[in-house]
C-alpha positions in Angstrom: 122.4 103.4 102.3 120.0 106.1 103.5 117.5 103.6 104.8 119.9 101.4 106.7 121.5 104.5 108.4 118.1 105.8 109.5 117.1 102.7 111.5 118.6 101.1 114.6 121.2 98.3 114.3 118.7 95.8 115.7 116.1 96.6 113.0 115.8 94.5 109.9 115.6 96.2 106.5 114.8 94.4 103.2 113.2 95.0 99.8 109.5 94.2 99.5 108.2 95.0 96.1 109.7 97.2 93.4 110.8 100.4 95.1 109.2 99.4 98.5 111.1 98.3 101.5 110.1 96.8 104.9 111.6 97.7 108.2 111.0 95.3 111.1 111.5 97.1 114.4 111.1 94.4 117.0 110.2 95.6 120.5 109.6 99.2 119.6 106.7 101.3 121.0 104.7 103.5 118.6 106.7 106.6 119.6 109.9 104.9 118.7 108.6 103.7 115.4 107.3 107.2 114.6 110.7 108.6 115.4 112.4 106.1 113.1 109.9 106.9 110.3 110.6 110.6 110.6 114.4 109.9 110.6 113.9 107.9 107.4 111.9 110.7 105.8 114.5 113.3 106.7 117.3 111.0 105.4 115.6 110.6 102.0 114.6 114.3 101.7 118.3 115.3 102.3 119.7 112.8 99.8 121.0 114.2 96.5 122.0 112.2 93.4 125.5 112.8 92.2 124.2 113.1 88.7 121.4 115.6 89.5 121.8 117.5 92.7 118.4 119.2 92.2 116.4 115.9 92.4 114.5 115.3 95.5 113.2 112.0 97.0 109.8 111.8 98.6 109.1 109.0 101.1 105.7 107.5 101.9 105.7 105.3 105.0 103.0 102.9 106.3 103.2 101.7 109.9 101.4 98.8 111.5 102.1 96.8 114.6 101.6 93.5 116.2 99.2 92.8 117.9 97.5 96.3 117.9 96.7 96.3 114.2 96.7 92.6 113.3 98.0 89.2 114.5 99.4 87.7 111.3 102.1 88.9 109.0 99.9 89.2 105.9 97.5 91.5 107.7 100.4 93.6 109.1 101.9 94.0 105.7 98.5 94.8 104.1 97.8 97.4 106.8 101.2 99.0 106.4 100.9 99.0 102.6 97.5 100.6 102.8 98.7 103.3 105.1 101.7 104.0 102.9 99.4 104.2 99.9 97.1 106.7 101.7 100.1 108.8 102.8 101.4 108.8 99.2 98.0 110.0 98.0 97.7 112.7 100.7 101.1 114.0 99.6 99.6 114.4 96.1 96.4 115.9 97.4 94.2 112.9 96.4 91.9 110.6 98.2 92.4 106.8 98.3 90.6 105.1 95.4 90.9 101.5 96.5 90.2 99.8 99.8 93.5 97.8 100.0 96.8 98.3 98.2 97.0 94.5 97.7 93.7 92.8 97.5 95.2 89.3 98.3 95.4 90.4 101.9 92.1 92.3 102.3 90.3 89.5 104.0 93.0 89.3 106.7 93.2 92.9 107.6 91.4 94.7 110.5 92.2 98.2 109.2 89.5 100.2 107.4 90.3 103.5 105.9 87.5 106.1 106.2 
């Protein structure tokens, strides 16, 4: 599992929605989280499918932290989701078309994308 091999043993990894996953990295500073995110990106970009060795995987990652970005789990997830969506659009050369990836959490989030 590329994702599990890219994080620390103490980190929790789990599915979130569809092809999205959450990594909980307790006690990590922003530099550590950025390092982990880059390791995840490299792991997925190096992965090859046995059935199609030419296929490449792209990874979009959204990072948020407690309490810097938000103080409740819904807001933290909404912020990370928004940042992931923005990164995905940047990779495609687009600009964000919506304020929040999941509007159910919009009222809880402190993050605003300019």
